[in-house]
CHARMM-style PDB file with segment names, atoms N, HN, CA, C and O in Angstrom:
ATOM      1  N   MET     1     133.784  94.175 104.800  1.00  0.00      PROA
ATOM      2  CA  MET     1     133.929  93.036 105.680  1.00  0.00      PROA
ATOM      3  C   MET     1     134.276  91.769 104.902  1.00  0.00      PROA
ATOM      4  O   MET     1     134.999  90.904 105.398  1.00  0.00      PROA
ATOM      5  N   TYR     2     133.760  91.668 103.694  1.00  0.00      PROA
ATOM      6  HN  TYR     2     133.173  92.371 103.291  1.00  0.00      PROA
ATOM      7  CA  TYR     2     134.089  90.477 102.906  1.00  0.00      PROA
ATOM      8  C   TYR     2     135.551  90.486 102.460  1.00  0.00      PROA
ATOM      9  O   TYR     2     136.139  89.426 102.245  1.00  0.00      PROA
ATOM     10  N   ILE     3     136.127  91.651 102.322  1.00  0.00      PROA
ATOM     11  HN  ILE     3     135.649  92.512 102.496  1.00  0.00      PROA
ATOM     12  CA  ILE     3     137.553  91.720 101.997  1.00  0.00      PROA
ATOM     13  C   ILE     3     138.363  91.182 103.172  1.00  0.00      PROA
ATOM     14  O   ILE     3     139.356  90.481 102.975  1.00  0.00      PROA
ATOM     15  N   GLN     4     137.943  91.510 104.400  1.00  0.00      PROA
ATOM     16  HN  GLN     4     137.137  92.080 104.561  1.00  0.00      PROA
ATOM     17  CA  GLN     4     138.614  90.984 105.581  1.00  0.00      PROA
ATOM     18  C   GLN     4     138.535  89.455 105.590  1.00  0.00      PROA
ATOM     19  O   GLN     4     139.502  88.776 105.934  1.00  0.00      PROA
ATOM     20  N   LYS     5     137.381  88.931 105.211  1.00  0.00      PROA
ATOM     21  HN  LYS     5     136.595  89.483 104.932  1.00  0.00      PROA
ATOM     22  CA  LYS     5     137.195  87.478 105.156  1.00  0.00      PROA
ATOM     23  C   LYS     5     138.112  86.859 104.106  1.00  0.00      PROA
ATOM     24  O   LYS     5     138.733  85.826 104.355  1.00  0.00      PROA
ATOM     25  N   ALA     6     138.200  87.487 102.933  1.00  0.00      PROA
ATOM     26  HN  ALA     6     137.695  88.326 102.731  1.00  0.00      PROA
ATOM     27  CA  ALA     6     139.051  86.971 101.865  1.00  0.00      PROA
ATOM     28  C   ALA     6     140.526  86.979 102.279  1.00  0.00      PROA
ATOM     29  O   ALA     6     141.257  86.030 101.995  1.00  0.00      PROA
ATOM     30  N   ILE     7     140.952  88.032 102.937  1.00  0.00      PROA
ATOM     31  HN  ILE     7     140.358  88.802 103.168  1.00  0.00      PROA
ATOM     32  CA  ILE     7     142.343  88.120 103.392  1.00  0.00      PROA
ATOM     33  C   ILE     7     142.637  87.028 104.420  1.00  0.00      PROA
ATOM     34  O   ILE     7     143.680  86.377 104.358  1.00  0.00      PROA
ATOM     35  N   ALA     8     141.712  86.828 105.366  1.00  0.00      PROA
ATOM     36  HN  ALA     8     140.864  87.356 105.416  1.00  0.00      PROA
ATOM     37  CA  ALA     8     141.902  85.776 106.381  1.00  0.00      PROA
ATOM     38  C   ALA     8     141.970  84.402 105.726  1.00  0.00      PROA
ATOM     39  O   ALA     8     142.813  83.582 106.088  1.00  0.00      PROA
ATOM     40  N   ASN     9     141.089  84.149 104.769  1.00  0.00      PROA
ATOM     41  HN  ASN     9     140.404  84.816 104.475  1.00  0.00      PROA
ATOM     42  CA  ASN     9     141.098  82.860 104.070  1.00  0.00      PROA
ATOM     43  C   ASN     9     142.398  82.662 103.291  1.00  0.00      PROA
ATOM     44  O   ASN     9     142.926  81.552 103.229  1.00  0.00      PROA
ATOM     45  N   TYR    10     142.906  83.732 102.704  1.00  0.00      PROA
ATOM     46  HN  TYR    10     142.476  84.634 102.754  1.00  0.00      PROA
ATOM     47  CA  TYR    10     144.167  83.663 101.970  1.00  0.00      PROA
ATOM     48  C   TYR    10     145.299  83.191 102.880  1.00  0.00      PROA
ATOM     49  O   TYR    10     146.160  82.417 102.462  1.00  0.00      PROA
ATOM     50  N   TRP    11     145.290  83.663 104.126  1.00  0.00      PROA
ATOM     51  HN  TRP    11     144.591  84.292 104.466  1.00  0.00      PROA
ATOM     52  CA  TRP    11     146.330  83.309 105.078  1.00  0.00      PROA
ATOM     53  C   TRP    11     146.011  82.024 105.832  1.00  0.00      PROA
ATOM     54  O   TRP    11     146.710  81.667 106.780  1.00  0.00      PROA
ATOM     55  N   GLY    12     144.948  81.323 105.410  1.00  0.00      PROA
ATOM     56  HN  GLY    12     144.379  81.612 104.640  1.00  0.00      PROA
ATOM     57  CA  GLY    12     144.617  80.033 106.002  1.00  0.00      PROA
ATOM     58  C   GLY    12     143.875  80.105 107.319  1.00  0.00      PROA
ATOM     59  O   GLY    12     143.798  79.115 108.047  1.00  0.00      PROA
ATOM     60  N   GLN    13     143.333  81.263 107.629  1.00  0.00      PROA
ATOM     61  HN  GLN    13     143.396  82.067 107.038  1.00  0.00      PROA
ATOM     62  CA  GLN    13     142.587  81.422 108.871  1.00  0.00      PROA
ATOM     63  C   GLN    13     141.108  81.142 108.626  1.00  0.00      PROA
ATOM     64  O   GLN    13     140.557  81.536 107.598  1.00  0.00      PROA
ATOM     65  N   GLU    14     140.476  80.467 109.564  1.00  0.00      PROA
ATOM     66  HN  GLU    14     140.924  80.146 110.399  1.00  0.00      PROA
ATOM     67  CA  GLU    14     139.040  80.213 109.475  1.00  0.00      PROA
ATOM     68  C   GLU    14     138.310  81.501 109.850  1.00  0.00      PROA
ATOM     69  O   GLU    14     138.548  82.069 110.916  1.00  0.00      PROA
ATOM     70  N   TYR    15     137.438  81.947 108.985  1.00  0.00      PROA
ATOM     71  HN  TYR    15     137.245  81.486 108.119  1.00  0.00      PROA
ATOM     72  CA  TYR    15     136.758  83.229 109.181  1.00  0.00      PROA
ATOM     73  C   TYR    15     135.332  83.076 108.685  1.00  0.00      PROA
ATOM     74  O   TYR    15     134.961  83.661 107.667  1.00  0.00      PROA
ATOM     75  N   THR    16     134.532  82.297 109.394  1.00  0.00      PROA
ATOM     76  HN  THR    16     134.834  81.822 110.221  1.00  0.00      PROA
ATOM     77  CA  THR    16     133.183  82.005 108.920  1.00  0.00      PROA
ATOM     78  C   THR    16     132.147  82.985 109.449  1.00  0.00      PROA
ATOM     79  O   THR    16     131.131  83.218 108.795  1.00  0.00      PROA
ATOM     80  N   ASN    17     132.383  83.556 110.607  1.00  0.00      PROA
ATOM     81  HN  ASN    17     133.209  83.367 111.139  1.00  0.00      PROA
ATOM     82  CA  ASN    17     131.414  84.466 111.196  1.00  0.00      PROA
ATOM     83  C   ASN    17     132.000  85.877 111.190  1.00  0.00      PROA
ATOM     84  O   ASN    17     132.810  86.227 112.048  1.00  0.00      PROA
ATOM     85  N   ILE    18     131.589  86.665 110.234  1.00  0.00      PROA
ATOM     86  HN  ILE    18     130.931  86.381 109.537  1.00  0.00      PROA
ATOM     87  CA  ILE    18     132.169  87.994 110.027  1.00  0.00      PROA
ATOM     88  C   ILE    18     132.009  88.881 111.261  1.00  0.00      PROA
ATOM     89  O   ILE    18     132.925  89.624 111.615  1.00  0.00      PROA
ATOM     90  N   LEU    19     130.851  88.807 111.915  1.00  0.00      PROA
ATOM     91  HN  LEU    19     130.107  88.204 111.628  1.00  0.00      PROA
ATOM     92  CA  LEU    19     130.582  89.695 113.047  1.00  0.00      PROA
ATOM     93  C   LEU    19     130.976  89.112 114.394  1.00  0.00      PROA
ATOM     94  O   LEU    19     130.916  89.811 115.405  1.00  0.00      PROA
ATOM     95  N   GLY    20     131.373  87.863 114.429  1.00  0.00      PROA
ATOM     96  HN  GLY    20     131.422  87.295 113.608  1.00  0.00      PROA
ATOM     97  CA  GLY    20     131.751  87.247 115.692  1.00  0.00      PROA
ATOM     98  C   GLY    20     130.543  86.709 116.431  1.00  0.00      PROA
ATOM     99  O   GLY    20     129.473  86.524 115.850  1.00  0.00      PROA
ATOM    100  N   ASN    21     130.728  86.459 117.731  1.00  0.00      PROA
ATOM    101  HN  ASN    21     131.596  86.610 118.202  1.00  0.00      PROA
ATOM    102  CA  ASN    21     129.687  85.831 118.530  1.00  0.00      PROA
ATOM    103  C   ASN    21     129.102  86.736 119.608  1.00  0.00      PROA
ATOM    104  O   ASN    21     128.315  86.278 120.437  1.00  0.00      PROA
ATOM    105  N   SER    22     129.469  87.995 119.609  1.00  0.00      PROA
ATOM    106  HN  SER    22     130.107  88.367 118.935  1.00  0.00      PROA
ATOM    107  CA  SER    22     128.956  88.905 120.630  1.00  0.00      PROA
ATOM    108  C   SER    22     128.731  90.287 120.034  1.00  0.00      PROA
ATOM    109  O   SER    22     129.176  90.586 118.926  1.00  0.00      PROA
ATOM    110  N   VAL    23     128.039  91.111 120.788  1.00  0.00      PROA
ATOM    111  HN  VAL    23     127.678  90.868 121.689  1.00  0.00      PROA
ATOM    112  CA  VAL    23     127.814  92.492 120.344  1.00  0.00      PROA
ATOM    113  C   VAL    23     129.153  93.215 120.233  1.00  0.00      PROA
ATOM    114  O   VAL    23     129.375  93.976 119.291  1.00  0.00      PROA
ATOM    115  N   GLN    24     130.036  92.981 121.186  1.00  0.00      PROA
ATOM    116  HN  GLN    24     129.856  92.364 121.951  1.00  0.00      PROA
ATOM    117  CA  GLN    24     131.345  93.649 121.162  1.00  0.00      PROA
ATOM    118  C   GLN    24     132.162  93.252 119.933  1.00  0.00      PROA
ATOM    119  O   GLN    24     132.833  94.093 119.335  1.00  0.00      PROA
ATOM    120  N   SER    25     132.107  91.984 119.559  1.00  0.00      PROA
ATOM    121  HN  SER    25     131.562  91.300 120.045  1.00  0.00      PROA
ATOM    122  CA  SER    25     132.860  91.562 118.377  1.00  0.00      PROA
ATOM    123  C   SER    25     132.240  92.153 117.111  1.00  0.00      PROA
ATOM    124  O   SER    25     132.955  92.476 116.163  1.00  0.00      PROA
ATOM    125  N   ALA    26     130.917  92.296 117.092  1.00  0.00      PROA
ATOM    126  HN  ALA    26     130.335  92.033 117.862  1.00  0.00      PROA
ATOM    127  CA  ALA    26     130.249  92.924 115.945  1.00  0.00      PROA
ATOM    128  C   ALA    26     130.619  94.403 115.861  1.00  0.00      PROA
ATOM    129  O   ALA    26     130.815  94.939 114.770  1.00  0.00      PROA
ATOM    130  N   ILE    27     130.712  95.054 117.011  1.00  0.00      PROA
ATOM    131  HN  ILE    27     130.553  94.618 117.897  1.00  0.00      PROA
ATOM    132  CA  ILE    27     131.128  96.464 117.037  1.00  0.00      PROA
ATOM    133  C   ILE    27     132.552  96.601 116.502  1.00  0.00      PROA
ATOM    134  O   ILE    27     132.829  97.484 115.691  1.00  0.00      PROA
ATOM    135  N   ARG    28     133.452  95.734 116.951  1.00  0.00      PROA
ATOM    136  HN  ARG    28     133.228  95.016 117.610  1.00  0.00      PROA
ATOM    137  CA  ARG    28     134.846  95.794 116.476  1.00  0.00      PROA
ATOM    138  C   ARG    28     134.916  95.552 114.964  1.00  0.00      PROA
ATOM    139  O   ARG    28     135.644  96.251 114.260  1.00  0.00      PROA
ATOM    140  N   ALA    29     134.170  94.573 114.466  1.00  0.00      PROA
ATOM    141  HN  ALA    29     133.578  94.005 115.038  1.00  0.00      PROA
ATOM    142  CA  ALA    29     134.185  94.270 113.031  1.00  0.00      PROA
ATOM    143  C   ALA    29     133.644  95.441 112.219  1.00  0.00      PROA
ATOM    144  O   ALA    29     134.168  95.755 111.150  1.00  0.00      PROA
ATOM    145  N   THR    30     132.598  96.084 112.724  1.00  0.00      PROA
ATOM    146  HN  THR    30     132.173  95.829 113.592  1.00  0.00      PROA
ATOM    147  CA  THR    30     132.011  97.227 112.022  1.00  0.00      PROA
ATOM    148  C   THR    30     132.957  98.420 112.058  1.00  0.00      PROA
ATOM    149  O   THR    30     133.096  99.129 111.061  1.00  0.00      PROA
ATOM    150  N   GLN    31     133.610  98.649 113.194  1.00  0.00      PROA
ATOM    151  HN  GLN    31     133.497  98.073 114.004  1.00  0.00      PROA
ATOM    152  CA  GLN    31     134.591  99.732 113.282  1.00  0.00      PROA
ATOM    153  C   GLN    31     135.756  99.480 112.319  1.00  0.00      PROA
ATOM    154  O   GLN    31     136.265 100.414 111.699  1.00  0.00      PROA
ATOM    155  N   LYS    32     136.172  98.227 112.198  1.00  0.00      PROA
ATOM    156  HN  LYS    32     135.758  97.468 112.701  1.00  0.00      PROA
ATOM    157  CA  LYS    32     137.245  97.879 111.256  1.00  0.00      PROA
ATOM    158  C   LYS    32     136.805  98.155 109.827  1.00  0.00      PROA
ATOM    159  O   LYS    32     137.583  98.670 109.025  1.00  0.00      PROA
ATOM    160  N   ALA    33     135.552  97.814 109.503  1.00  0.00      PROA
ATOM    161  HN  ALA    33     134.920  97.395 110.154  1.00  0.00      PROA
ATOM    162  CA  ALA    33     135.034  98.074 108.155  1.00  0.00      PROA
ATOM    163  C   ALA    33     135.026  99.573 107.867  1.00  0.00      PROA
ATOM    164  O   ALA    33     135.398  99.996 106.773  1.00  0.00      PROA
ATOM    165  N   LEU    34     134.607 100.374 108.838  1.00  0.00      PROA
ATOM    166  HN  LEU    34     134.304 100.031 109.727  1.00  0.00      PROA
ATOM    167  CA  LEU    34     134.616 101.829 108.651  1.00  0.00      PROA
ATOM    168  C   LEU    34     136.041 102.358 108.501  1.00  0.00      PROA
ATOM    169  O   LEU    34     136.290 103.260 107.702  1.00  0.00      PROA
ATOM    170  N   CYS    35     136.955 101.808 109.252  1.00  0.00      PROA
ATOM    171  HN  CYS    35     136.753 101.074 109.901  1.00  0.00      PROA
ATOM    172  CA  CYS    35     138.361 102.205 109.132  1.00  0.00      PROA
ATOM    173  C   CYS    35     138.884 101.873 107.736  1.00  0.00      PROA
ATOM    174  O   CYS    35     139.630 102.650 107.141  1.00  0.00      PROA
ATOM    175  N   ASP    36     138.485 100.709 107.223  1.00  0.00      PROA
ATOM    176  HN  ASP    36     137.880 100.077 107.707  1.00  0.00      PROA
ATOM    177  CA  ASP    36     138.905 100.325 105.875  1.00  0.00      PROA
ATOM    178  C   ASP    36     138.340 101.275 104.824  1.00  0.00      PROA
ATOM    179  O   ASP    36     138.988 101.532 103.809  1.00  0.00      PROA
ATOM    180  N   PHE    37     137.135 101.799 105.059  1.00  0.00      PROA
ATOM    181  HN  PHE    37     136.609 101.591 105.883  1.00  0.00      PROA
ATOM    182  CA  PHE    37     136.578 102.783 104.133  1.00  0.00      PROA
ATOM    183  C   PHE    37     137.391 104.068 104.177  1.00  0.00      PROA
ATOM    184  O   PHE    37     137.641 104.683 103.140  1.00  0.00      PROA
ATOM    185  N   ASP    38     137.799 104.471 105.361  1.00  0.00      PROA
ATOM    186  HN  ASP    38     137.596 103.971 106.203  1.00  0.00      PROA
ATOM    187  CA  ASP    38     138.554 105.715 105.520  1.00  0.00      PROA
ATOM    188  C   ASP    38     140.002 105.587 105.065  1.00  0.00      PROA
ATOM    189  O   ASP    38     140.642 106.587 104.742  1.00  0.00      PROA
ATOM    190  N   HSD    39     140.525 104.352 105.037  1.00  0.00      PROA
ATOM    191  HN  HSD    39     140.005 103.539 105.299  1.00  0.00      PROA
ATOM    192  CA  HSD    39     141.915 104.104 104.640  1.00  0.00      PROA
ATOM    193  C   HSD    39     141.948 102.944 103.634  1.00  0.00      PROA
ATOM    194  O   HSD    39     142.381 101.842 103.972  1.00  0.00      PROA
ATOM    195  N   PRO    40     141.492 103.193 102.403  1.00  0.00      PROA
ATOM    196  CA  PRO    40     141.423 102.109 101.410  1.00  0.00      PROA
ATOM    197  C   PRO    40     142.808 101.597 101.001  1.00  0.00      PROA
ATOM    198  O   PRO    40     143.811 102.302 101.119  1.00  0.00      PROA
ATOM    199  N   LEU    41     142.831 100.351 100.518  1.00  0.00      PROA
ATOM    200  HN  LEU    41     142.017  99.779 100.422  1.00  0.00      PROA
ATOM    201  CA  LEU    41     144.089  99.753 100.062  1.00  0.00      PROA
ATOM    202  C   LEU    41     144.661 100.503  98.871  1.00  0.00      PROA
ATOM    203  O   LEU    41     145.878 100.579  98.699  1.00  0.00      PROA
ATOM    204  N   GLU    42     143.782 101.052  98.054  1.00  0.00      PROA
ATOM    205  HN  GLU    42     142.793 100.989  98.193  1.00  0.00      PROA
ATOM    206  CA  GLU    42     144.207 101.839  96.890  1.00  0.00      PROA
ATOM    207  C   GLU    42     143.663 103.265  97.040  1.00  0.00      PROA
ATOM    208  O   GLU    42     142.638 103.599  96.445  1.00  0.00      PROA
ATOM    209  N   PRO    43     144.337 104.102  97.826  1.00  0.00      PROA
ATOM    210  CA  PRO    43     143.793 105.427  98.124  1.00  0.00      PROA
ATOM    211  C   PRO    43     143.672 106.355  96.924  1.00  0.00      PROA
ATOM    212  O   PRO    43     142.828 107.251  96.926  1.00  0.00      PROA
ATOM    213  N   ASN    44     144.477 106.165  95.923  1.00  0.00      PROA
ATOM    214  HN  ASN    44     145.163 105.437  95.921  1.00  0.00      PROA
ATOM    215  CA  ASN    44     144.462 107.074  94.776  1.00  0.00      PROA
ATOM    216  C   ASN    44     143.687 106.529  93.586  1.00  0.00      PROA
ATOM    217  O   ASN    44     143.727 107.105  92.499  1.00  0.00      PROA
ATOM    218  N   LYS    45     142.980 105.417  93.790  1.00  0.00      PROA
ATOM    219  HN  LYS    45     142.948 104.950  94.674  1.00  0.00      PROA
ATOM    220  CA  LYS    45     142.224 104.815  92.696  1.00  0.00      PROA
ATOM    221  C   LYS    45     141.085 105.739  92.272  1.00  0.00      PROA
ATOM    222  O   LYS    45     140.337 106.253  93.104  1.00  0.00      PROA
ATOM    223  N   VAL    46     140.973 105.937  90.972  1.00  0.00      PROA
ATOM    224  HN  VAL    46     141.581 105.521  90.296  1.00  0.00      PROA
ATOM    225  CA  VAL    46     139.897 106.759  90.421  1.00  0.00      PROA
ATOM    226  C   VAL    46     138.640 105.891  90.342  1.00  0.00      PROA
ATOM    227  O   VAL    46     138.647 104.816  89.742  1.00  0.00      PROA
ATOM    228  N   ARG    47     137.568 106.377  90.959  1.00  0.00      PROA
ATOM    229  HN  ARG    47     137.562 107.250  91.447  1.00  0.00      PROA
ATOM    230  CA  ARG    47     136.322 105.636  90.986  1.00  0.00      PROA
ATOM    231  C   ARG    47     135.257 106.398  90.218  1.00  0.00      PROA
ATOM    232  O   ARG    47     135.194 107.626  90.257  1.00  0.00      PROA
ATOM    233  N   GLY    48     134.421 105.640  89.519  1.00  0.00      PROA
ATOM    234  HN  GLY    48     134.472 104.642  89.487  1.00  0.00      PROA
ATOM    235  CA  GLY    48     133.313 106.247  88.797  1.00  0.00      PROA
ATOM    236  C   GLY    48     132.265 106.768  89.763  1.00  0.00      PROA
ATOM    237  O   GLY    48     132.276 106.429  90.946  1.00  0.00      PROA
ATOM    238  N   MET    49     131.363 107.589  89.257  1.00  0.00      PROA
ATOM    239  HN  MET    49     131.354 107.865  88.296  1.00  0.00      PROA
ATOM    240  CA  MET    49     130.336 108.198  90.093  1.00  0.00      PROA
ATOM    241  C   MET    49     129.438 107.139  90.741  1.00  0.00      PROA
ATOM    242  O   MET    49     129.096 107.256  91.917  1.00  0.00      PROA
ATOM    243  N   GLU    50     129.058 106.117  89.987  1.00  0.00      PROA
ATOM    244  HN  GLU    50     129.336 106.023  89.031  1.00  0.00      PROA
ATOM    245  CA  GLU    50     128.204 105.063  90.540  1.00  0.00      PROA
ATOM    246  C   GLU    50     128.903 104.328  91.682  1.00  0.00      PROA
ATOM    247  O   GLU    50     128.291 104.045  92.711  1.00  0.00      PROA
ATOM    248  N   GLU    51     130.177 104.024  91.496  1.00  0.00      PROA
ATOM    249  HN  GLU    51     130.674 104.255  90.660  1.00  0.00      PROA
ATOM    250  CA  GLU    51     130.924 103.325  92.539  1.00  0.00      PROA
ATOM    251  C   GLU    51     131.076 104.207  93.774  1.00  0.00      PROA
ATOM    252  O   GLU    51     130.978 103.715  94.899  1.00  0.00      PROA
ATOM    253  N   GLN    52     131.311 105.486  93.581  1.00  0.00      PROA
ATOM    254  HN  GLN    52     131.390 105.885  92.667  1.00  0.00      PROA
ATOM    255  CA  GLN    52     131.424 106.409  94.709  1.00  0.00      PROA
ATOM    256  C   GLN    52     130.116 106.465  95.497  1.00  0.00      PROA
ATOM    257  O   GLN    52     130.122 106.450  96.728  1.00  0.00      PROA
ATOM    258  N   GLN    53     128.995 106.530  94.778  1.00  0.00      PROA
ATOM    259  HN  GLN    53     128.990 106.543  93.778  1.00  0.00      PROA
ATOM    260  CA  GLN    53     127.694 106.577  95.439  1.00  0.00      PROA
ATOM    261  C   GLN    53     127.418 105.279  96.192  1.00  0.00      PROA
ATOM    262  O   GLN    53     126.897 105.305  97.307  1.00  0.00      PROA
ATOM    263  N   ALA    54     127.766 104.144  95.585  1.00  0.00      PROA
ATOM    264  HN  ALA    54     128.189 104.123  94.679  1.00  0.00      PROA
ATOM    265  CA  ALA    54     127.560 102.857  96.239  1.00  0.00      PROA
ATOM    266  C   ALA    54     128.410 102.759  97.505  1.00  0.00      PROA
ATOM    267  O   ALA    54     127.946 102.265  98.532  1.00  0.00      PROA
ATOM    268  N   ARG    55     129.647 103.228  97.429  1.00  0.00      PROA
ATOM    269  HN  ARG    55     130.025 103.629  96.594  1.00  0.00      PROA
ATOM    270  CA  ARG    55     130.523 103.197  98.606  1.00  0.00      PROA
ATOM    271  C   ARG    55     130.003 104.121  99.707  1.00  0.00      PROA
ATOM    272  O   ARG    55     130.097 103.786 100.887  1.00  0.00      PROA
ATOM    273  N   MET    56     129.461 105.268  99.337  1.00  0.00      PROA
ATOM    274  HN  MET    56     129.384 105.541  98.378  1.00  0.00      PROA
ATOM    275  CA  MET    56     128.892 106.179 100.326  1.00  0.00      PROA
ATOM    276  C   MET    56     127.691 105.530 101.017  1.00  0.00      PROA
ATOM    277  O   MET    56     127.533 105.653 102.232  1.00  0.00      PROA
ATOM    278  N   LYS    57     126.853 104.848 100.256  1.00  0.00      PROA
ATOM    279  HN  LYS    57     126.981 104.748  99.269  1.00  0.00      PROA
ATOM    280  CA  LYS    57     125.694 104.162 100.838  1.00  0.00      PROA
ATOM    281  C   LYS    57     126.141 103.035 101.757  1.00  0.00      PROA
ATOM    282  O   LYS    57     125.568 102.840 102.829  1.00  0.00      PROA
ATOM    283  N   GLU    58     127.156 102.296 101.345  1.00  0.00      PROA
ATOM    284  HN  GLU    58     127.622 102.454 100.474  1.00  0.00      PROA
ATOM    285  CA  GLU    58     127.655 101.206 102.168  1.00  0.00      PROA
ATOM    286  C   GLU    58     128.255 101.741 103.464  1.00  0.00      PROA
ATOM    287  O   GLU    58     128.035 101.172 104.533  1.00  0.00      PROA
ATOM    288  N   ARG    59     129.009 102.826 103.371  1.00  0.00      PROA
ATOM    289  HN  ARG    59     129.188 103.288 102.502  1.00  0.00      PROA
ATOM    290  CA  ARG    59     129.599 103.422 104.574  1.00  0.00      PROA
ATOM    291  C   ARG    59     128.503 103.924 105.503  1.00  0.00      PROA
ATOM    292  O   ARG    59     128.602 103.766 106.720  1.00  0.00      PROA
ATOM    293  N   GLU    60     127.458 104.529 104.940  1.00  0.00      PROA
ATOM    294  HN  GLU    60     127.378 104.657 103.952  1.00  0.00      PROA
ATOM    295  CA  GLU    60     126.331 104.998 105.735  1.00  0.00      PROA
ATOM    296  C   GLU    60     125.650 103.823 106.449  1.00  0.00      PROA
ATOM    297  O   GLU    60     125.266 103.939 107.613  1.00  0.00      PROA
ATOM    298  N   PHE    61     125.501 102.690 105.747  1.00  0.00      PROA
ATOM    299  HN  PHE    61     125.812 102.595 104.801  1.00  0.00      PROA
ATOM    300  CA  PHE    61     124.925 101.500 106.365  1.00  0.00      PROA
ATOM    301  C   PHE    61     125.741 101.087 107.584  1.00  0.00      PROA
ATOM    302  O   PHE    61     125.181 100.853 108.655  1.00  0.00      PROA
ATOM    303  N   TYR    62     127.067 100.995 107.427  1.00  0.00      PROA
ATOM    304  HN  TYR    62     127.522 101.185 106.557  1.00  0.00      PROA
ATOM    305  CA  TYR    62     127.919 100.585 108.539  1.00  0.00      PROA
ATOM    306  C   TYR    62     127.843 101.578 109.700  1.00  0.00      PROA
ATOM    307  O   TYR    62     127.874 101.169 110.861  1.00  0.00      PROA
ATOM    308  N   THR    63     127.744 102.854 109.407  1.00  0.00      PROA
ATOM    309  HN  THR    63     127.719 103.186 108.464  1.00  0.00      PROA
ATOM    310  CA  THR    63     127.645 103.875 110.445  1.00  0.00      PROA
ATOM    311  C   THR    63     126.356 103.703 111.244  1.00  0.00      PROA
ATOM    312  O   THR    63     126.379 103.723 112.475  1.00  0.00      PROA
ATOM    313  N   VAL    64     125.242 103.537 110.553  1.00  0.00      PROA
ATOM    314  HN  VAL    64     125.223 103.520 109.553  1.00  0.00      PROA
ATOM    315  CA  VAL    64     123.954 103.349 111.226  1.00  0.00      PROA
ATOM    316  C   VAL    64     123.953 102.026 111.998  1.00  0.00      PROA
ATOM    317  O   VAL    64     123.473 101.966 113.130  1.00  0.00      PROA
ATOM    318  N   PHE    65     124.484 100.979 111.390  1.00  0.00      PROA
ATOM    319  HN  PHE    65     124.874 101.027 110.470  1.00  0.00      PROA
ATOM    320  CA  PHE    65     124.558  99.674 112.035  1.00  0.00      PROA
ATOM    321  C   PHE    65     125.370  99.757 113.318  1.00  0.00      PROA
ATOM    322  O   PHE    65     124.984  99.180 114.335  1.00  0.00      PROA
ATOM    323  N   LEU    66     126.488 100.468 113.280  1.00  0.00      PROA
ATOM    324  HN  LEU    66     126.802 100.936 112.454  1.00  0.00      PROA
ATOM    325  CA  LEU    66     127.337 100.629 114.462  1.00  0.00      PROA
ATOM    326  C   LEU    66     126.588 101.350 115.579  1.00  0.00      PROA
ATOM    327  O   LEU    66     126.676 100.953 116.740  1.00  0.00      PROA
ATOM    328  N   GLU    67     125.861 102.393 115.240  1.00  0.00      PROA
ATOM    329  HN  GLU    67     125.790 102.716 114.296  1.00  0.00      PROA
ATOM    330  CA  GLU    67     125.096 103.134 116.249  1.00  0.00      PROA
ATOM    331  C   GLU    67     124.042 102.220 116.891  1.00  0.00      PROA
ATOM    332  O   GLU    67     123.823 102.281 118.101  1.00  0.00      PROA
ATOM    333  N   LYS    68     123.401 101.389 116.093  1.00  0.00      PROA
ATOM    334  HN  LYS    68     123.579 101.340 115.111  1.00  0.00      PROA
ATOM    335  CA  LYS    68     122.395 100.459 116.634  1.00  0.00      PROA
ATOM    336  C   LYS    68     123.053  99.411 117.527  1.00  0.00      PROA
ATOM    337  O   LYS    68     122.503  99.051 118.567  1.00  0.00      PROA
ATOM    338  N   LEU    69     124.217  98.924 117.131  1.00  0.00      PROA
ATOM    339  HN  LEU    69     124.663  99.217 116.286  1.00  0.00      PROA
ATOM    340  CA  LEU    69     124.931  97.962 117.959  1.00  0.00      PROA
ATOM    341  C   LEU    69     125.308  98.560 119.307  1.00  0.00      PROA
ATOM    342  O   LEU    69     125.218  97.884 120.332  1.00  0.00      PROA
ATOM    343  N   LYS    70     125.723  99.805 119.315  1.00  0.00      PROA
ATOM    344  HN  LYS    70     125.796 100.354 118.483  1.00  0.00      PROA
ATOM    345  CA  LYS    70     126.138 100.461 120.561  1.00  0.00      PROA
ATOM    346  C   LYS    70     124.977 100.651 121.521  1.00  0.00      PROA
ATOM    347  O   LYS    70     125.185 100.791 122.726  1.00  0.00      PROA
ATOM    348  N   ARG    71     123.750 100.657 120.998  1.00  0.00      PROA
ATOM    349  HN  ARG    71     123.580 100.543 120.019  1.00  0.00      PROA
ATOM    350  CA  ARG    71     122.569 100.815 121.862  1.00  0.00      PROA
ATOM    351  C   ARG    71     122.146  99.502 122.514  1.00  0.00      PROA
ATOM    352  O   ARG    71     121.311  99.504 123.418  1.00  0.00      PROA
ATOM    353  N   LEU    72     122.712  98.379 122.065  1.00  0.00      PROA
ATOM    354  HN  LEU    72     123.391  98.378 121.331  1.00  0.00      PROA
ATOM    355  CA  LEU    72     122.324  97.088 122.631  1.00  0.00      PROA
ATOM    356  C   LEU    72     122.951  96.849 123.989  1.00  0.00      PROA
ATOM    357  OT1 LEU    72     122.723  95.805 124.599  1.00  0.00      PROA
TER     358      LEU     72
END
């Protein structure tokens, strides 16, 4: 999600609230983050074991967070 913020700032867009102002906007932002995990900017980049584990944990966080958002 912070990469999305950096890209928006690069293009001069104000992006202060990553999740938006509603549950639906938070769901969309989380789905976008999961999509970014599934389709990385550098798909063939070789990652170390620690980085792979950290990315798996982060993806798991977003998955659980999304499920909780959908229950609201």
